[in-house]
C-alpha positions in Angstrom: -6.9 -40.3 -13.9 -5.3 -40.6 -10.4 -6.9 -43.0 -8.0 -9.4 -41.5 -5.6 -10.5 -38.7 -7.9 -13.9 -39.6 -9.3 -16.1 -37.6 -11.6 -19.6 -38.5 -12.7 -21.6 -36.7 -15.2 -24.5 -35.0 -13.5 -28.0 -36.0 -14.8 -30.3 -33.5 -16.5 -32.4 -33.1 -13.3 -29.4 -32.0 -11.3 -28.2 -29.6 -14.0 -31.7 -28.1 -14.3 -31.9 -27.7 -10.5 -28.5 -26.0 -10.4 -29.6 -23.6 -13.1 -32.7 -22.6 -11.2 -30.8 -22.1 -8.0 -28.3 -20.0 -9.8 -31.0 -17.8 -11.2 -32.4 -17.5 -7.7 -29.0 -16.3 -6.6 -28.9 -13.7 -9.4 -32.3 -12.4 -8.3 -31.0 -12.2 -4.7 -28.0 -10.2 -5.9 -30.2 -7.8 -7.9 -32.5 -7.3 -4.9 -29.5 -6.4 -2.7 -28.3 -3.9 -5.3 -31.8 -2.4 -5.5 -31.6 -1.5 -1.8 -28.8 1.0 -2.4 -29.3 4.6 -3.6 -30.4 6.0 -5.9 -33.0 3.1 -6.2 -33.3 3.0 -2.5 -35.7 0.0 -1.9 -34.4 -0.8 1.6 -36.7 -3.8 1.9 -35.2 -5.5 -1.1 -32.0 -6.4 0.7 -33.6 -8.6 3.5 -36.0 -10.0 0.9 -33.1 -10.9 -1.5 -31.1 -12.5 1.4 -34.2 -14.4 2.3 -34.2 -15.9 -1.2 -30.5 -16.7 -1.0 -30.8 -18.4 2.4 -33.9 -20.4 1.2 -31.9 -21.7 -1.8 -28.8 -22.4 0.4 -30.9 -24.2 3.0 -32.5 -26.3 0.2 -29.0 -27.4 -1.0 -27.7 -28.1 2.5 -30.4 -30.8 3.2 -30.7 -32.3 -0.3 -27.2 -33.0 -1.6 -24.2 -34.8 -0.3 -21.8 -32.1 -1.5 -23.4 -28.8 -0.2 -20.2 -26.8 0.4 -19.2 -26.2 -3.3 -22.8 -25.6 -4.3 -23.4 -23.1 -1.6 -20.1 -21.3 -2.3 -21.1 -21.1 -5.9 -24.5 -19.5 -5.1 -23.2 -17.0 -2.6 -20.5 -16.0 -5.1 -23.0 -15.5 -7.9 -25.2 -13.5 -5.6 -22.3 -11.2 -4.5 -20.9 -10.8 -8.0 -24.3 -9.9 -9.4 -24.8 -7.2 -6.8 -21.4 -5.7 -7.2 -21.5 -5.7 -11.0 -24.6 -3.6 -10.8 -23.4 -1.4 -7.9 -19.9 -0.5 -9.0 -19.8 0.5 -12.8 -18.7 4.0 -11.7 -15.3 2.6 -10.9 -14.5 2.1 -14.5 -16.3 5.1 -16.0 -13.2 6.7 -17.3 -10.5 4.1 -16.8 -12.1 1.1 -18.5 -14.1 -1.9 -17.7 -11.1 -3.8 -16.3 -11.2 -1.7 -13.1 -15.0 -2.3 -12.6 -14.8 -6.0 -13.4 -11.7 -6.5 -11.3 -13.1 -4.8 -8.2 -16.4 -6.6 -8.5 -14.6 -9.9 -8.8 -12.4 -9.2 -5.8 -15.3 -8.1 -3.6 -17.3 -11.2 -4.6 -14.5 -13.5 -3.4 -15.5 -12.7 0.1 -18.9 -14.1 -0.7 -17.2 -17.4 -1.4 -15.9 -17.4 2.2 -19.4 -16.5 3.4 -20.8 -19.5 1.5 -18.3 -21.9 3.0 -19.2 -20.8 6.5 -22.9 -21.1 5.8 -22.5 -24.6 4.5 -20.8 -25.8 7.7 -23.4 -24.0 9.9 -26.4 -25.3 8.0 -25.0 -28.8 7.7 -24.1 -29.1 11.4 -27.2 -27.5 12.9 -29.9 -27.5 10.2 -32.6 -24.9 11.1 -31.5 -24.8 14.7 -32.7 -21.6 16.5 -29.1 -20.7 17.3 -28.5 -20.1 13.6 -30.6 -16.9 14.0 -27.5 -15.6 15.8 -24.7 -17.6 14.0 -25.7 -16.8 10.4 -25.8 -13.0 10.7 -22.8 -13.0 13.0 -20.8 -14.9 10.3 -21.9 -12.3 7.7 -20.6 -9.5 10.0 -17.3 -11.4 10.4 -16.8 -11.7 6.6 -17.9 -8.1 6.1 -15.4 -7.0 8.7 -12.5 -8.6 6.8 -13.8 -7.0 3.6 -13.9 -3.5 5.0 -10.4 -3.8 6.4 -8.4 -5.8 3.9 -6.6 -5.4 1.4 -5.3 -1.9 1.0 -7.2 -0.6 3.9 -10.4 -2.4 2.9 -13.5 -1.3 0.9 -16.4 -0.2 3.0 -18.4 1.2 0.1 -20.4 -2.0 -0.4 -21.5 -2.5 3.2 -25.0 -3.9 3.6 -26.0 -1.1 6.0 -25.8 1.6 3.3 -28.8 0.1 1.6 -31.1 0.6 4.6 -31.6 4.3 4.3 -35.2 5.2 4.7 -36.2 1.9 6.5 -36.5 1.0 10.2 -33.4 -1.1 10.2 -31.3 2.0 9.5 -31.9 3.2 13.1 -29.8 0.3 14.5 -26.7 2.2 13.3 -27.0 4.6 16.2 -26.7 1.7 18.6 -23.6 0.0 17.3 -22.7 1.2 13.8 -23.0 -0.4 10.4 -22.1 -3.8 11.7 -25.3 -4.0 13.8 -27.4 -2.9 10.8 -25.9 -5.7 8.7 -26.6 -8.1 11.5 -30.3 -6.9 11.6 -30.7 -7.1 7.9 -29.2 -10.7 7.7 -31.2 -11.8 10.7 -34.4 -10.5 9.0 -33.5 -12.2 5.7 -32.7 -15.5 7.4 -35.9 -15.4 9.4 -37.9 -14.8 6.2 -36.3 -17.9 4.8 -37.6 -19.9 7.7 -41.1 -18.8 6.9 -40.8 -20.7 3.6 -40.4 -23.9 5.7 -43.4 -22.9 7.8 -41.4 -22.3 10.9 -43.7 -19.5 11.9 -42.4 -18.6 15.3 -38.7 -18.8 14.4 -39.3 -16.7 11.3 -41.9 -14.1 12.4 -40.5 -13.2 15.8 -37.0 -12.0 14.6 -38.6 -10.0 11.8 -40.9 -8.3 14.2 -38.1 -7.6 16.7 -35.8 -6.0 14.1 -38.4 -3.9 12.4 -40.3 -2.8 15.4 -37.1 -2.3 17.4 -35.8 0.0 14.6 -39.0 2.0 14.7 -38.7 2.5 18.5 -35.0 3.5 18.6 -35.5 7.2 17.7 -38.1 7.4 20.5 -36.0 5.9 23.3 -32.5 6.8 22.2 -32.4 10.1 24.3 -32.5 7.8 27.3 -29.0 6.4 26.7 -27.5 9.3 24.7 -25.5 11.9 26.5 -25.2 15.6 25.5 -27.5 18.4 24.5 -31.1 17.7 23.7 -32.0 18.0 20.0 -34.7 20.6 20.6 -32.3 22.9 22.5 -29.4 22.7 20.1 -27.8 26.0 19.1 -27.3 26.5 15.4 -24.5 27.5 13.0 -25.3 29.2 9.7 -23.4 27.3 7.1 -23.2 27.7 3.3 -22.0 25.0 0.9 -20.6 26.1 -2.4 -20.8 23.9 -5.5 -18.8 25.7 -8.2 -19.0 22.9 -10.8 -16.2 21.9 -13.2 -15.5 22.8 -16.8 -15.6 19.2 -18.0 -16.3 15.7 -16.9 -13.8 13.0 -16.3 -10.2 12.6 -15.1 -9.1 15.9 -16.6 -11.8 17.9 -14.9 -9.1 20.3 -13.8 -7.1 20.5 -17.0 -8.1 24.1 -17.6 -5.8 25.9 -15.1 -7.6 27.6 -12.2 -11.0 27.0 -13.8 -12.4 25.1 -10.8 -11.0 27.6 -8.4 -12.5 30.5 -10.3 -15.9 28.8 -10.4 -16.0 28.5 -6.6 -14.7 32.0 -6.1 -17.4 33.4 -8.4 -20.3 31.5 -6.6 -18.9 32.6 -3.2 -18.7 36.2 -4.4 -22.4 36.0 -5.5 -23.1 34.8 -1.9 -21.2 37.8 -0.5 -23.1 40.2 -2.7 -26.5 38.7 -1.7 -25.5 38.9 2.0 -24.5 42.6 1.5 -27.8 43.3 -0.2 -29.8 41.7 2.7 -31.0 38.8 0.5 -29.2 36.2 2.5 -28.2 35.7 6.1 -24.6 36.2 7.1 -23.0 32.8 7.1 -20.8 31.7 10.1 -19.0 29.2 7.9 -18.6 28.5 4.2 -17.7 25.0 3.0 -15.9 24.4 -0.4 -15.5 21.0 -1.9 -12.5 18.8 -2.1 -10.1 20.0 -4.9 -12.0 23.3 -5.1 -8.7 25.0 -5.5 -7.1 23.1 -8.4 -3.8 24.8 -7.8 -1.8 24.9 -4.6 -2.6 28.2 -2.8 0.6 27.9 -0.8 2.7 27.9 -3.9 0.6 30.1 -6.2 0.2 33.7 -5.0 -2.7 34.4 -7.4 -4.7 31.5 -6.0 -3.9 32.6 -2.5 -5.1 36.1 -3.1 -8.3 35.0 -4.7 -9.2 32.9 -1.8 -8.2 35.5 0.8 -10.2 38.2 -1.0 -13.4 36.2 -1.2 -13.1 35.1 2.4 -12.7 38.8 3.4 -15.8 39.7 1.4 -17.8 36.9 3.1 -16.6 37.8 6.5 -16.5 34.2 7.4 -14.0 31.3 7.4 -14.0 29.0 4.4 -13.1 25.3 4.4 -11.0 25.2 1.2 -10.3 21.9 -0.5 -6.9 22.1 -2.1 -4.1 19.8 -3.5 -1.0 20.9 -1.7 2.6 19.6 -1.3 4.9 19.5 1.7 8.2 17.7 2.6 6.4 14.4 2.7 4.7 14.7 -0.7 1.4 15.5 -2.4 -1.5 16.1 0.1 -5.3 16.3 -0.3 -6.0 19.0 2.3 -9.0 20.8 3.7 -7.8 24.2 4.9 -9.5 26.5 7.4 -9.1 29.9 5.6 -9.8 32.8 8.0 -11.0 36.1 6.6 -8.4 38.0 8.5 -5.5 35.6 9.2 -5.6 33.5 6.0 -4.9 29.7 6.1 -4.7 28.0 9.4 -5.6 24.5 10.6 -6.0 21.8 8.0 -7.3 18.2 7.7 -5.1 16.1 5.5 -7.0 13.2 4.0 -5.7 10.0 5.7 -8.0 7.3 4.2 -6.8 7.4 0.6 -8.5 5.7 -2.3 -6.2 2.9 -3.7 -5.8 2.9 -7.4 -7.0 6.5 -7.5 -5.2 8.7 -5.1 -2.3 6.3 -4.8 -1.3 3.1 -6.7 -0.4 -0.1 -4.9 2.1 -2.2 -6.8 2.5 0.5 -9.4 5.5 -1.1 -11.2 3.7 -4.5 -11.4 0.3 -3.2 -12.5 1.9 -1.0 -15.2 2.2 -4.1 -17.3 -1.6 -4.7 -17.0 -3.1 -1.2 -17.7 -1.8 2.0 -19.2 -4.1 3.9 -16.7 -1.8 3.0 -13.8 0.3 6.2 -14.2 -2.8 8.3 -14.1 -3.3 7.4 -10.4 -2.0 10.0 -7.9 0.8 9.6 -5.4 -0.8 11.3 -2.4 0.5 10.8 1.1 -2.0 10.2 4.0 -2.4 12.5 6.9 -2.4 11.5 10.6 -4.9 13.9 12.2 -8.1 13.2 14.0 -10.5 14.3 11.3 -11.3 17.6 13.0 -10.6 21.3 12.5 -11.6 24.3 14.5 -13.6 27.1 12.8 -16.4 29.5 13.5 -16.1 28.8 17.2 -16.9 25.1 16.8 -15.0 21.9 16.3 -15.9 20.5 12.9 -15.7 16.9 11.8 -14.2 16.4 8.3 -14.4 13.3 6.2 -13.1 14.0 2.7 -14.9 12.0 0.0 -13.9 8.4 0.2 -13.3 8.7 4.0 -17.0 8.6 4.8 -17.0 4.8 4.3 -14.4 4.3 7.1 -15.9 4.0 10.6 -12.8 5.5 12.1 -13.2 8.9 10.3 -16.3 10.3 11.8 -15.8 8.3 15.0 -12.5 10.1 15.6 -14.4 13.4 14.8 -17.0 12.6 17.4 -14.5 11.5 20.1 -12.6 14.8 19.6 -15.6 17.0 20.1 -17.0 17.6 16.6 -20.4 19.2 16.8 -21.1 19.4 13.1 -19.8 17.0 10.3 -18.6 18.2 6.9 -17.8 16.1 3.9 -16.0 18.0 1.1 -15.9 15.8 -2.0 -15.0 15.8 -5.7 -17.1 13.5 -7.7 -16.4 15.0 -11.1 -14.1 12.1 -12.0 -17.1 9.7 -11.9 -19.3 11.6 -14.3 -23.1 11.1 -14.0 -22.9 7.6 -12.4 -24.6 6.5 -9.2 -21.4 7.1 -7.2 -22.4 10.5 -5.8 -25.8 9.3 -4.7 -24.3 6.3 -3.0 -21.8 8.6 -1.2 -24.6 10.9 0.0 -26.5 7.8 1.4 -23.4 6.9 3.4 -23.3 10.5 4.8 -26.9 10.3 5.7 -26.4 7.1 7.6 -23.5 8.6 9.4 -25.7 11.5 10.5 -28.1 9.0 12.1 -25.2 7.1 13.7 -23.7 10.1 15.5 -26.7 12.4 15.7 -24.9 15.1 13.8 -25.8 17.3 10.9 -23.6 16.7 7.8 -22.8 19.4 5.3 -21.8 17.8 1.9 -20.0 20.1 -0.5 -19.3 18.6 -3.9 -17.5 20.2 -6.9 -20.1 18.9 -9.3 -22.8 17.6 -7.0 -24.6 16.2 -5.2 -24.1 18.7 -2.4 -26.5 18.5 0.5 -27.3 19.7 4.0 -28.3 16.6 6.0 -30.2 16.8 9.3 -29.1 14.7 12.3 -32.0 12.2 11.6 -30.6 11.5 8.1 -33.2 13.5 6.2 -32.0 16.0 3.5 -32.8 19.6 4.2 -31.4 20.9 0.9 -29.6 19.4 -2.0 -28.3 20.5 -5.5 -28.4 18.8 -8.9 -25.3 17.4 -10.5 -23.0 19.3 -12.9 -24.6 22.7 -12.2 -23.4 25.6 -10.0 -25.2 25.5 -6.7 -25.4 27.2 -3.3 -26.9 25.8 -0.2 -27.4 27.7 3.1 -29.1 26.7 6.4 -29.0 27.1 10.1 -27.4 23.8 11.0 -28.0 22.3 14.5 -24.8 22.1 16.7 -24.8 19.0 18.9 -22.5 17.3 21.4 -24.6 14.2 21.7 -22.7 10.9 22.3 -24.7 8.1 20.9 -24.3 4.4 21.9 -22.5 3.8 18.6 -19.9 6.4 19.4 -19.3 4.7 22.8 -19.6 0.9 22.2 -19.9 0.4 18.4 -16.4 -1.1 17.9 -16.9 -3.4 20.9 -20.2 -4.8 19.7 -18.8 -5.3 16.2 -15.9 -7.3 17.7 -18.3 -9.4 19.7 -20.3 -10.2 16.6 -17.2 -11.0 14.6 -16.0 -13.3 17.3 -19.4 -15.0 17.6 -19.5 -15.7 13.9 -15.9 -16.9 13.6 -16.3 -19.2 16.7 -19.6 -20.6 15.4 -18.2 -21.5 12.0 -15.0 -22.9 13.5 -17.0 -25.1 15.9 -19.2 -26.3 13.0 -16.2 -27.0 10.8 -14.2 -28.9 13.5 -17.1 -31.0 14.8 -18.2 -31.9 11.2 -14.8 -33.1 10.3 -14.5 -35.0 13.5 -17.8 -36.7 12.9 -16.8 -37.6 9.3 -13.5 -39.1 10.5 -15.3 -41.2 13.1 -17.7 -42.5 10.5 -15.0 -43.4 8.0 -12.7 -45.0 10.7 -15.0 -46.6 13.3 -13.2 -47.8 16.4 -12.2 -51.5 16.4 -13.9 -53.5 19.0 -12.1 -56.6 20.3 -13.5 -59.4 22.4 -11.7 -60.7 25.4 -11.6 -64.4 26.1 -13.2 -65.6 29.2 
């Protein structure tokens, strides 16, 4: 063994303590998972983080090697959460996709643990940690939602706060501020374990009570039309269902299109019979037309005929192709003029809609060639229809801050989210996606119309509540007078700025703790040599 590398066998007491702390981290991970839909226990996330921070704090003050232990615990906590949260990824492509993504996402938790170790070691239980710890979490989450391959925002801490008071912070500065509030609450709860009553109780009260007050006072700083005076748009969402589950949901040619045409014709018949109101707009899901209507005249005619029967424009989700390549498009189909404006999905799902490193990964899995080769669009996530500007975030796009933010900045008064969840079967994916849309509704004070091929479709109010919803894998039709708003929330104006401030605060705090800790250790190991001068 080389000189300087020492290894001593840990005693039984140390091993037993590590096992207990690891189990606590597992419990913390399960608690965070429980906050997400469809379980939806919002309070479980701050409680679980409180358990994690209490164990981390215990280690930082009771061992001479806290960094590796803390990194281990935060990794276990994250891995546990993601293993429970993301099984839908491998539903039809095998466990390797699920395990690989869970492992990749959990690596960010290792970085989280390293930063926590330096912070807690340098300033143990210092009041400034109430800012530094949640800010560092936001910094790590920012990296995760942006890198690699465009990032993965599906696992953001904010999405688990639906139904709780902390969710309201999203209208102030987006998901980053919600994450800050959740982590602050969790860290403050951990201080209560050490009987630091003021440092623990005050932040918890501020985040929870503040969240309850935000809906009351938000009209003061929001610009635009008042909610009570908002005009409405009658919108119908069509869920035509698919002939089969899985990746080959559209294997039967035109079956998906025919399903959506049939349900739309039923709507037109009920309108003609006076059983339903005349819709101003009809929203079809992503991939509702499983053939390219620009290249298939029969598909074109079917859509045009049903639009004419409805007497209203339809947002048609279709797979198209142009000079660039395959496109995932949402087309405005006018009852008189036919296809017009379109939103081409620009935030594409890696390993699904396109395959990074295809040639390399072909040696790892035979499923590689089942991934699409779609090309991203470059629009602003809006289309004009029914006299309004509509925001469009197609399926996976809802997890990207820029999608609906661009919609709001370009005048969208109603948000729509056409989606195809048939490829994920009966997993939790569709419920998690609906939760993200509901949080986006709160963030921008907009109604969101979710149209899914196989469910869950929903009409979401601007406060995040669900007005109507369908069940999965059944035909469905939703219709409602949806509020049209031009409100500009604080999040729409300053959300990115606040996020950057929090990211910078967390990064600077950890860097300062790291540098000063190393400097202190160096001084201790190499004390200055004092010399006496002769008199």
